[in-house]
C-alpha positions as CSV (number, residue, x, y, z in Angstrom):
1,M,-7.4,7.4,7.5
2,P,-5.9,8.3,10.8
3,L,-8.3,6.2,12.9
4,A,-7.6,3.1,10.9
5,R,-3.8,3.7,11.3
6,A,-4.2,4.3,15.1
7,A,-6.0,0.9,15.3
8,R,-3.2,-0.9,13.4
9,H,-0.5,0.8,15.4
10,Q,-2.2,-0.4,18.7
11,H,-2.0,-4.0,17.4
12,G,1.8,-3.5,17.2
13,E,2.0,-4.1,13.5
14,V,5.4,-5.4,12.4
15,L,4.9,-5.3,8.6
16,H,2.2,-3.2,6.9
17,F,1.3,-3.8,3.3
18,A,0.6,-0.6,1.4
19,L,-1.1,-1.5,-1.9
20,W,-0.9,1.4,-4.4
21,P,-1.8,1.5,-8.2
22,A,1.9,2.5,-8.6
23,V,4.4,3.7,-6.0
24,T,4.9,7.3,-7.1
25,E,7.0,9.8,-5.1
26,L,3.8,10.8,-3.2
27,H,2.9,7.2,-2.4
28,L,6.5,6.5,-1.2
29,L,6.3,9.6,1.0
30,A,3.0,8.4,2.5
31,S,4.5,4.9,3.0
32,R,7.6,6.2,4.7
33,H,5.4,8.3,7.0
34,Y,3.3,5.2,7.9
35,A,6.6,3.4,8.7
36,F,7.7,6.2,11.0
37,E,4.4,6.8,12.7
38,G,3.7,3.1,13.3
39,Q,7.4,2.2,14.0
40,C,7.0,-0.7,11.6
41,Y,8.2,-2.0,8.3
42,V,6.1,-1.2,5.2
43,A,6.0,-3.1,1.9
44,A,4.7,-0.5,-0.6
45,A,3.5,-2.6,-3.6
46,G,2.9,-1.0,-6.9
47,T,1.4,-2.4,-10.1
48,V,3.4,-2.8,-13.3
49,L,0.9,-2.5,-16.1
50,T,1.5,-2.4,-19.9
51,R,-0.8,-1.5,-22.8
52,D,-0.7,-5.2,-23.8
53,D,-1.8,-6.2,-20.3
54,V,-4.8,-3.9,-20.6
55,L,-5.7,-5.4,-24.0
56,D,-5.1,-9.0,-22.8
57,G,-7.3,-8.4,-19.8
58,F,-10.1,-7.0,-21.9
59,D,-9.9,-10.0,-24.3
60,S,-10.1,-12.4,-21.3
61,L,-13.5,-11.0,-20.4
62,D,-15.1,-12.2,-23.6
63,I,-17.0,-9.0,-24.2
64,A,-18.4,-8.4,-27.6
65,E,-17.8,-4.7,-27.6
66,P,-15.7,-3.7,-30.6
67,D,-15.9,0.0,-29.7
68,A,-14.6,-0.6,-26.2
69,R,-11.6,-2.5,-27.6
70,S,-10.8,0.2,-30.1
71,I,-10.8,2.8,-27.4
72,L,-8.2,0.7,-25.5
73,E,-6.2,0.2,-28.7
74,A,-6.1,4.0,-29.1
75,I,-3.7,4.2,-26.1
76,P,-0.6,5.6,-27.8
77,A,2.1,2.9,-28.3
78,E,4.6,5.2,-26.7
79,R,2.6,4.8,-23.5
80,E,3.5,1.2,-23.4
81,L,4.1,1.3,-19.7
82,L,0.9,2.6,-18.0
83,K,1.8,1.9,-14.4
84,S,5.5,1.7,-13.5
85,G,5.5,-0.3,-10.2
86,G,8.0,1.3,-8.0
87,S,7.6,-1.1,-5.2
88,A,9.7,-0.6,-2.0
89,I,10.4,-2.0,1.4
90,I,10.8,0.6,4.0
91,G,12.3,0.4,7.6
92,P,10.7,1.9,10.7
93,D,13.3,4.7,10.5
94,T,12.0,5.6,7.0
95,S,15.0,4.2,5.3
96,I,14.5,2.5,1.9
97,I,15.7,-1.1,2.4
98,E,14.9,-2.3,-1.1
99,V,13.3,-0.6,-4.1
100,A,12.3,-2.0,-7.5
101,A,13.5,-0.3,-10.7
102,S,10.8,1.4,-12.7
103,G,8.8,-1.1,-14.8
104,D,10.4,-4.1,-13.1
105,P,7.7,-6.8,-12.6
106,S,9.9,-9.2,-10.5
107,T,9.3,-9.9,-6.9
108,L,10.9,-7.7,-4.4
109,S,12.1,-9.1,-1.1
110,A,14.2,-8.1,1.9
111,T,15.0,-9.5,5.3
112,I,13.5,-7.4,8.2
113,D,14.6,-7.4,11.8
114,P,11.6,-7.1,14.2
115,G,14.1,-6.5,17.0
116,R,14.6,-3.0,15.7
117,L,11.1,-2.0,16.5
118,A,11.5,-1.6,20.3
119,E,14.2,1.0,19.9
120,G,12.2,3.1,17.5
121,R,9.2,3.1,19.8
122,L,11.4,4.8,22.4
123,Y,11.4,7.8,20.1
124,L,7.8,7.6,18.9
125,D,5.2,5.3,20.2
126,T,1.9,6.5,18.8
127,A,0.0,3.7,20.6
128,G,1.6,4.5,23.9
129,H,1.7,7.7,25.9
130,Y,1.6,9.8,22.7
131,S,-1.9,8.6,22.1
132,R,-3.1,10.4,25.2
133,P,-5.3,7.6,26.7
134,D,-6.0,10.0,29.6
135,I,-8.3,12.0,27.3
136,F,-8.8,10.0,24.0
137,E,-10.4,6.6,23.4
138,L,-10.8,4.9,20.1
139,H,-13.4,2.1,20.1
140,V,-13.1,-0.4,17.2
141,D,-15.9,-2.8,16.7
142,A,-14.2,-5.8,15.2
143,R,-17.3,-8.0,14.8
144,E,-17.6,-9.5,11.3
145,R,-20.5,-8.1,9.3
146,S,-21.5,-7.5,5.7
147,G,-20.4,-4.3,4.0
148,V,-23.8,-3.9,2.2
149,R,-27.1,-4.1,3.9
150,F,-30.5,-3.8,2.2
151,T,-33.6,-2.6,4.0
152,N,-37.1,-2.0,2.6
């Protein structure tokens, strides 16, 4: 979503939250790219999900579908950890500041220094002259509106 990224970079984003099903190697690469391109910090958040979490979630829905639950129960017990988390906090230079161990559901935190952002933007400022405002213009309509519209 390069246009959405360009709009966020123009706002001078300091901390971007990248919400992933789980932070795999590919998601971590994409998050590090975002940090470098936007010269911002990125909190890449991944879900830790176990087989029991899925069964508990299904049971909380109060659905009388025994076949559906039996399908979920068929998830092999050795696949106890379905989503491994992998959350990380990344610096604008793409360095990994903090990373969670696989399967660790605890809260990840780090101290970030917004003062580092100005130096990085000397190397790459995608919202500055690199955006070529002399030939390109991105118009973002920020008016609030419904995501679904029905017409007859």
